[in-house]
N, C-alpha and C positions, 0 to 999 in steps of 0.2 A: 547568598543569592542577591544580585543587585536588583533594585527596583526597576520596574518597566518604565521606559521613557514616555513621557506625556507630550502631546502635541501642543504647539504654541502658535502656529500660523495657519492661515486659510489654505496656503499652498500644500501643506502637509496633509490637511484633510482632503483636498482635491486629489492628491496622489492616491489616497485610499479609495475615494469614490470612483475614480476612473480606472482603478486597477483591473477591472473586468475587461477593459479594452486591451490592456497589455496581454492578458491571458488569451484573448481571442487572436491577437496578433501572432502569438507563439503557436497556438493550435493551427491557425491558417497556414503558417509557414511550414509546419509539419505535413499538413494535408497536401500541399503542392510539392513537397520534397525539396524545399529550398535549401535546407542545411546540407543535404546530400549533394545538391548541385554545386554548392560553394565549397565543398570539402577539398582541402589542400589546394585551393586556387583562389584567384581574385578575378571577379567578373564585373563588367559594367552592367547597368540595368538593361541595355539592349541585348547583351549576351544572356543574361538571366531570362529575359522574355523569350528568347529563341529556344532555350532549353527547358522551358516550363509551360504551364497552361496559362500564363499571365501575359497580358499585352504590356506595352512599354509603360503606360501611365500607372497601371496597377502594380507592376513590378517595382517601379520607382517609389510609389507610396508605401508599399509593404517594406521595402528595404530601408526606407527612411525611418519608419516606425520601429523596426527591429534594431536599428542603429541607436535610436534614442533610448532603447531599453538595455543596451549593452550586449545584446545577443549577436549582433553583427558589427563589424568594424569597417569604417571608411578607410580606403587605401588608395590615395590618388583619385583617379576617376572611377575606381571600382569598389567592390565590397567583398569582404571575406568573413568567415566565421570567427567569432570570439573563441578563445581556448576552451571555454566550457561547452559551447555549442558544438565544437569539433569533437570533443570527447564523449558527450552524452546524447547528442541529437542527430548524429549522422548514422544512417542505416547501416547496420552490420558492425559497428564499433563494439568493442568488448563490453563497454558499460552503457551501451545505447538503451535508453528507456523512452524513446520517442513514441513507440506504439502505446505504451502505458498512458502517456499524456494525450495522445491523439484519439485513442479509442475510449478507454475507460473514463478519463477525466472530461474530455470534450464532449463526446457523444452520449455518455451515460450519466455521469455525475453532475456535470455543469447545468444541464437543463433542470435538474431537481431544485436548484437554487431559486428558481422563479416561484416556488411554493413555500419558501422559508417563512415568509410573513404569516401565512396561515398555519404552518406547523408550530410556530412559536406561540400562537394564540389559541391553539387547539381548535382551529376552524377548518381543517382539511376535510374534504369529502372522503367518505370511507374508501372509495376506489383509488384515492391518492395515497393512502397509507398502505404500505406493503412490507412484508418480510422478505428476506433474501430467498426463502423457499418459494414464495409466490413469484418473485422476479425471475428466478432461475428455472421455473417450470417452462419458460420459453427457451427452447434449445439455442436459438440464435443469440438471445441476450446472454445466456450462460456462456456461450462460446466466445462472444466478443469480450465480455468482462474477464473471463478466465485467461484468455490468451494475453490480454494486455497486462493483467495482474502478474502473470508469470514473469514478464520482462522486468517488472519492478521489484520482484521478490528474490531474484537470484543473488543479487549483491548482498542484501541483508542476511540471506541464508548462509553465504560463505562467512560473513562476520560472526554469526551465531556459532558456527562450528568452532571458531577460535576462542569464543568467550565462555563456553560451558564445556566441561570435560565429560564426554560420553564414552570414554574408552572402555568402561566396564559394562555399558548397556548393550543388550542384545536386541531389544524390541522397543520401538518408538510408536506411540499413538499420536498422530498429527490431527488434532481435532479442528475441523474447519480448514483443512490444509490446502484447499483449492486445487491447483494443477500440480502440486507436489514440489514446488520450487525449493522450499525449505527441506523437505524430505530428501530430495535429490542432493542438495548440498551436504546435508549431514551424512548421508550414506556414502558419498564420495570421500568425505573426510574420515569416516569410521568404517572400515571394510567389514567389520563383524556385525554391523547394525542392519536390521530389517525394519520396515515401517509399514504401518496400516494407517491409511488416510480415511477419516470419516467426513464425508461431504456429500452434497446433493448429487443425484444420478447424472444430471446433464453436465455437471462440472467434472465428474469422474470420467465421463467419456472423452472429454478434452484432455484431462490430465494423463490418461493412459497413453495418449499419443506422445506427449513430452517424455514420459518415463521410458517408453519403448525406444525413443530416439537416443536416450542416454544409456541404453543397454541395461536398465535396472528393473525390468519387469519381473525378474525372479526375486527381487528384494523389496519392492514397494508394491503394495496392493491396496485396492479401495474396498471400503465397506460403505456402500452408498446409503445415505440416510441423513436425517436431521439431528444434529448434536443435542438439541433440546428435548427431543421426544423419542428418539430411537435408541435401541440398546447399543452400548459400547462394548468393545472387547473386554474380557474379564480381567486381564492383567497386562501390564506393560512396565518396562524398566525406565521409561521416560515418557512424559506427556508434554506436548507443545500446543499452545494456542496462540497463533499469530493473527492479528487483526480480527480476532473473534469477538472480543468484548465490545468493540465499537460497532459491531453489526447486529447485536442482539439487544432486547430490552434490558435496561439497567437492572431491573429486578431479578433477571436470570443469572447475573454474574456470580453472586455468592454460591449458588447451587453448582455452577460449573467448577468452581474451585474445590468444593467439597467432593464432587464426583471424581475429579482428578486424584484426590487423596484416596478415594476408595479403590480405584483400579491400579494405582501405582504399587509396585513391589517395594518392600522395605529397602531403604537406601536409594530409591528411585528419585529422579530429578523432574521437577515441574517448572516449565518455562512459559512465561506470558510476555508476548511482544505486541505492542500496540501504541496508538497515539495517546500520550499521557502529558498532562500539563503540570506545571509546578504547583506545589501545595499552596503557595501564596496567591495563586491564580493571576499572576502577572505575565504569563507566557509559558513556554515559547510560542511565538506567533503562529508558526505553521501547524503545530499540534492543536492549538486552540481553534484555528480556522477549519481544520479537518473535522474536529469534533462538531463544530457548528454545521458543517456540510452534512454530516450524518443525521443531524436532527431534522433537516429538510426532508429526508427520506424515511427516517425512523424516529418519530417524535418521542418515543419512549427510551431513546438512547441516553446514556449517562456520560457526563464529562468526568473522566476518571483521572486520578493522580497516581504516581508510582507508590506513594505512601498508602493510599487506599488499597491498592492491589496487594502490597506487602502485608498490610494489616489483615486482609482476608486470608492470606496464606498462613500467617501465624495463628490466626483463630482456628484454622482447619488442622493445625498440628504440625505444619512444616517448620523446619529449622534451617539454619544457615541461609536465611533469606537475604539476597543481595539485589541491588538495583544498579543498572548500568545503562549508559547511553548507547543506543543502537544506531539510528540515523540522527546525526546531530541536529537539534532544533525541531525534531519531528517525532521520533519514536523512542521508547524506552524498553528495556528488558528487565523484568523482575523474575528471579528464579530462586528456587529453594529445594530442599531435600526432604523426603519423607523419612523420619527417623528409622534407623535400623533396629 
């Protein structure tokens, strides 16, 4: 593993300090549908203004900022999407995750960063510290988070189906499985598989809609509840925890690993997918920043590494423990087997 690059100039520090402006430029462009307006075409600022909620000056300012970030390209007198923006930020594209950025990151996660200073110094007022259960007790917050998270999880779900062999598994327990994006992907890849998702009631009501749209209501069902306090199904051939460790107090993580071992059938597979940093704590940058963001909301969150997760699995008796990259630079997959 190469050492992390250290900064040498004031300009490099400024790029980091002003990075929040770039984030808001991206979020604002998604809010006004700019990337969809520019899809497969080149438009002048006047044409963009005519097709959006922007006047000419504001359209020009936003297009200039997006061009400086590489999200948009200048083409003569007009502007067009960069290849990445065209593939991932245009509404309806196969790999579109714009709603994930627009709703969950911008409207829900981004505002929490204003309380990061107090979270780090343990100075948050009690009403500023909340669990996901508290947060998702509001049906609208649960719906907004869940629908946007679904868009960001379908791709990794398809990747997981190729990375772990579940051909002999008949039952999956998806702990904290949200709207079922991973369960949907795995059930599509493995026709013999059925899944039970353990998640909060207001999340389940949203997920059931997605599952019905996919025609999988007969194979994917919810057990509404809190994974930390409510009963789990007694047995499963595979257990998945995706993005769960980053959303719970760090002290709860070892118990979740042990619990997975208790409910798994002999020979069953345990999979953990989450934001994980390198053991040397020099990166990767995106995973490290995501972990810091979770601290602003959950001060008891733990910065985990894949080695830490693998060690917990081995201590709980799992064998054949392997670590693989899921989303490059951001998430890792650690998976193992309960001995037969």
